[in-house]
KOLNU-42209 format. One line per field, with one value per residue (C-alpha): residue number from 1; x, y, z. Coordinates in nm, 3 decimals, padded with zeros to 5 digits. Last residue first. Example, Ala and Ser with C-alpha at 12.3 -4.5 7.8 and 13.67 -1.06 7.14 Angstrom:
BEGIN
seq <- 2; 1
u <- 01.367; 01.230
v <- -00.106; -00.450
w <- 00.714; 00.780
//
This chain:
BEGIN
seq <- 234; 233; 232; 231; 230; 229; 228; 227; 226; 225; 224; 223; 222; 221; 220; 219; 218; 217; 216; 215; 214; 213; 212; 211; 210; 209; 208; 207; 206; 205; 204; 203; 202; 201; 200; 199; 198; 197; 196; 195; 194; 193; 192; 191; 190; 189; 188; 187; 186; 185; 184; 183; 182; 181; 180; 179; 178; 177; 176; 175; 174; 173; 172; 171; 170; 169; 168; 167; 166; 165; 164; 163; 162; 161; 160; 159; 158; 157; 156; 155; 154; 153; 152; 151; 150; 149; 148; 147; 146; 145; 144; 143; 142; 141; 140; 139; 138; 137; 136; 135; 134; 133; 132; 131; 130; 129; 128; 127; 126; 125; 124; 123; 122; 121; 120; 119; 118; 117; 116; 115; 114; 113; 112; 111; 110; 109; 108; 107; 106; 105; 104; 103; 102; 101; 100; 99; 98; 97; 96; 95; 94; 93; 92; 91; 90; 89; 88; 87; 86; 85; 84; 83; 82; 81; 80; 79; 78; 77; 76; 75; 74; 73; 72; 71; 70; 69; 68; 67; 66; 65; 64; 63; 62; 61; 60; 59; 58; 57; 56; 55; 54; 53; 52; 51; 50; 49; 48; 47; 46; 45; 44; 43; 42; 41; 40; 39; 38; 37; 36; 35; 34; 33; 32; 31; 30; 29; 28; 27; 26; 25; 24; 23; 22; 21; 20; 19; 18; 17; 16; 15; 14; 13; 12; 11; 10; 9; 8; 7; 6; 5; 4; 3; 2; 1
u <- 14.904; 15.134; 15.227; 15.517; 15.469; 15.710; 15.776; 15.639; 15.745; 15.661; 15.463; 15.515; 15.427; 15.227; 15.392; 15.475; 15.096; 15.051; 15.319; 15.094; 15.303; 15.333; 15.543; 15.877; 15.728; 15.464; 15.182; 14.999; 14.738; 14.508; 14.790; 14.710; 15.022; 15.031; 15.072; 14.680; 14.540; 14.205; 13.980; 13.915; 14.264; 14.304; 14.049; 14.114; 14.483; 14.330; 14.118; 14.430; 14.677; 14.440; 14.512; 14.166; 14.131; 14.155; 13.849; 13.989; 14.347; 14.168; 14.340; 14.041; 13.951; 14.314; 14.411; 14.263; 14.088; 14.021; 13.637; 13.535; 13.474; 13.718; 13.569; 13.215; 13.239; 13.407; 13.159; 13.199; 13.297; 13.636; 13.716; 13.556; 13.795; 13.637; 13.607; 13.931; 14.122; 13.966; 14.071; 14.390; 14.387; 14.324; 14.643; 14.840; 14.731; 14.860; 15.180; 15.240; 15.195; 15.464; 15.393; 15.340; 14.918; 14.914; 14.662; 14.432; 14.471; 14.407; 14.134; 13.961; 13.993; 13.834; 13.550; 13.507; 13.587; 13.333; 13.066; 13.141; 13.072; 13.382; 13.224; 13.291; 13.436; 13.167; 13.232; 13.309; 13.122; 13.308; 13.086; 13.242; 12.880; 12.845; 13.176; 13.100; 12.742; 12.895; 13.185; 13.501; 13.593; 13.715; 13.452; 13.274; 12.934; 12.809; 12.685; 12.847; 13.149; 13.197; 13.253; 13.515; 13.675; 13.690; 13.816; 14.074; 14.194; 14.197; 14.383; 14.661; 14.647; 14.730; 14.488; 14.746; 14.666; 14.975; 14.800; 15.042; 14.920; 14.770; 14.417; 14.105; 14.121; 13.840; 14.030; 14.277; 13.951; 13.866; 14.208; 14.231; 13.908; 14.013; 14.331; 14.202; 13.930; 14.266; 14.465; 14.511; 14.347; 14.546; 14.301; 13.976; 13.851; 13.523; 13.477; 13.074; 12.978; 12.865; 12.574; 12.410; 12.474; 12.258; 12.065; 12.185; 12.105; 11.812; 11.847; 11.594; 11.939; 12.049; 11.707; 11.719; 12.008; 11.912; 11.574; 11.743; 12.024; 11.768; 11.588; 11.865; 11.966; 11.652; 11.662; 12.015; 11.820; 11.521; 11.770; 11.953; 11.628; 11.480; 11.794; 11.815; 11.464; 11.544; 11.825; 11.636; 11.758; 11.920
v <- 11.571; 11.508; 11.247; 11.346; 11.189; 11.090; 10.765; 10.742; 10.996; 10.993; 11.205; 11.553; 11.827; 12.066; 12.402; 12.309; 12.236; 12.613; 12.732; 12.562; 12.539; 12.176; 11.975; 11.846; 11.835; 11.582; 11.625; 11.447; 11.579; 11.363; 11.140; 10.861; 10.711; 10.714; 10.330; 10.282; 09.946; 09.943; 09.709; 09.984; 10.092; 09.721; 09.728; 10.098; 09.950; 09.614; 09.828; 10.092; 09.814; 09.780; 10.121; 10.295; 10.459; 10.873; 11.081; 11.156; 11.274; 11.530; 11.853; 11.944; 11.623; 11.510; 11.844; 11.703; 11.922; 12.238; 12.192; 11.865; 11.608; 11.356; 11.440; 11.427; 11.127; 10.918; 11.058; 11.254; 11.585; 11.722; 11.914; 11.665; 11.371; 11.003; 11.071; 11.248; 10.952; 10.777; 10.986; 10.990; 10.612; 10.561; 10.804; 10.585; 10.249; 10.418; 10.498; 10.106; 09.987; 10.225; 10.563; 10.507; 10.616; 10.809; 11.055; 10.949; 10.573; 10.660; 10.902; 10.628; 10.359; 10.535; 10.561; 10.226; 10.044; 10.309; 10.181; 09.820; 09.872; 09.829; 09.985; 10.367; 10.399; 10.626; 10.998; 11.243; 11.509; 11.681; 11.989; 11.932; 11.868; 11.593; 11.464; 11.416; 11.221; 11.022; 10.886; 11.063; 10.846; 11.030; 10.876; 11.239; 11.136; 11.468; 11.770; 11.995; 12.166; 11.811; 11.649; 11.927; 11.868; 11.460; 11.556; 11.720; 11.458; 11.253; 11.463; 11.475; 11.099; 11.001; 10.992; 11.023; 11.247; 11.487; 11.802; 11.898; 11.943; 12.249; 12.131; 12.283; 12.630; 12.589; 12.608; 12.331; 12.124; 12.144; 12.055; 11.797; 11.646; 11.699; 11.542; 11.219; 11.189; 11.198; 10.900; 10.733; 10.545; 10.446; 10.619; 10.673; 10.744; 10.516; 10.226; 10.127; 09.908; 10.172; 10.229; 09.905; 09.627; 09.601; 09.278; 09.041; 09.149; 08.985; 08.745; 08.461; 08.271; 08.583; 08.665; 08.321; 08.275; 08.348; 08.181; 07.855; 07.852; 07.887; 07.591; 07.358; 07.423; 07.292; 06.995; 06.892; 06.965; 06.726; 06.468; 06.478; 06.477; 06.187; 05.974; 06.024; 05.882; 05.586; 05.507; 05.445; 05.700; 05.536
w <- 10.194; 09.885; 09.664; 09.353; 09.071; 08.788; 08.932; 09.284; 09.521; 09.869; 10.152; 10.026; 10.246; 09.972; 09.893; 09.534; 09.444; 09.525; 09.302; 08.992; 08.713; 08.686; 08.427; 08.638; 08.938; 08.819; 09.083; 09.341; 09.595; 09.859; 09.998; 10.233; 10.188; 09.810; 09.784; 09.863; 09.859; 09.943; 09.749; 09.553; 09.521; 09.379; 09.143; 08.993; 08.956; 08.793; 08.523; 08.474; 08.384; 08.068; 07.948; 07.910; 07.538; 07.527; 07.641; 07.999; 07.783; 07.622; 07.779; 08.040; 08.218; 08.192; 08.354; 08.734; 09.000; 08.803; 08.865; 09.036; 08.745; 08.927; 09.286; 09.206; 09.007; 09.273; 09.539; 09.854; 09.738; 09.888; 10.210; 10.444; 10.321; 10.225; 09.856; 09.854; 10.010; 09.674; 09.421; 09.575; 09.625; 09.225; 09.141; 09.391; 09.207; 08.882; 09.078; 09.193; 08.816; 08.735; 08.537; 08.130; 08.167; 08.501; 08.492; 08.164; 08.276; 08.620; 08.532; 08.318; 08.568; 08.846; 08.618; 08.496; 08.845; 08.956; 08.717; 08.771; 09.123; 09.352; 09.642; 09.754; 10.098; 10.271; 10.278; 10.584; 10.692; 10.967; 11.114; 11.466; 11.596; 11.361; 11.413; 11.767; 11.729; 11.420; 11.666; 11.770; 12.081; 12.381; 12.568; 12.705; 12.634; 12.451; 12.628; 12.365; 12.598; 12.726; 12.410; 12.297; 12.592; 12.526; 12.214; 12.333; 12.517; 12.271; 12.033; 12.309; 12.381; 12.029; 11.701; 11.395; 11.111; 11.191; 11.218; 11.525; 11.877; 12.036; 12.046; 12.192; 12.063; 11.798; 11.516; 11.675; 11.743; 11.356; 11.274; 11.466; 11.359; 11.010; 11.040; 11.211; 10.909; 10.696; 10.874; 11.115; 11.442; 11.741; 11.995; 11.813; 11.495; 11.465; 11.251; 11.275; 11.529; 11.744; 11.474; 11.526; 11.272; 10.987; 10.954; 10.694; 10.320; 10.150; 09.825; 10.002; 10.112; 10.317; 10.470; 10.557; 10.764; 11.147; 11.087; 10.915; 11.179; 11.480; 11.299; 11.297; 11.652; 11.726; 11.497; 11.686; 12.075; 11.978; 11.824; 12.115; 12.319; 12.119; 12.113; 12.518; 12.521; 12.303; 12.528; 12.853; 13.132; 13.439
//
């Protein structure tokens, strides 16, 4: 039978070692640093069950290469997975059916990262929301912000908020003076909600007011939904 003092010593030693391990693990955060970077495979990847603009870009590229015959619907189903596997086999990649960084690079797809809610990003996004959607329902204001962010993520558009907003011909508010008007208070909240991931637009990358636009090409875009005076389109 162990002596009580010996048992207490072992328990104390074990507790000390656990505490030391925790300190070593968390010290970078306490010191103002950052946690160790996650390995590349820990990132969110397009795979069966994924939806959105990146999936549409994958489907379109595979279709252009004659490897995919389905609809460009932004839904990563079994047909998309099979097409990705065929492409990966052609390119000498591991045929796992997952569109990771190596597969996207071979496809020529570059997708921007989701912007963070920095003060600069909130301000710039609020300016375009206020200019384009002042007077629209609040969900419509968030939706306009979401369209900007959807474009950032989409391979066919610039990969920064400023790049999307200032892209030539992208927003009428840039040229008609609305962009320079005072920012509505609701636009700041809408910008933060959009940056936090809210997307009432349903993944749209375009929108327009059917009562005001003369752009016939815009009228050909598939409509996802209507919010207030705007039609949101893919």
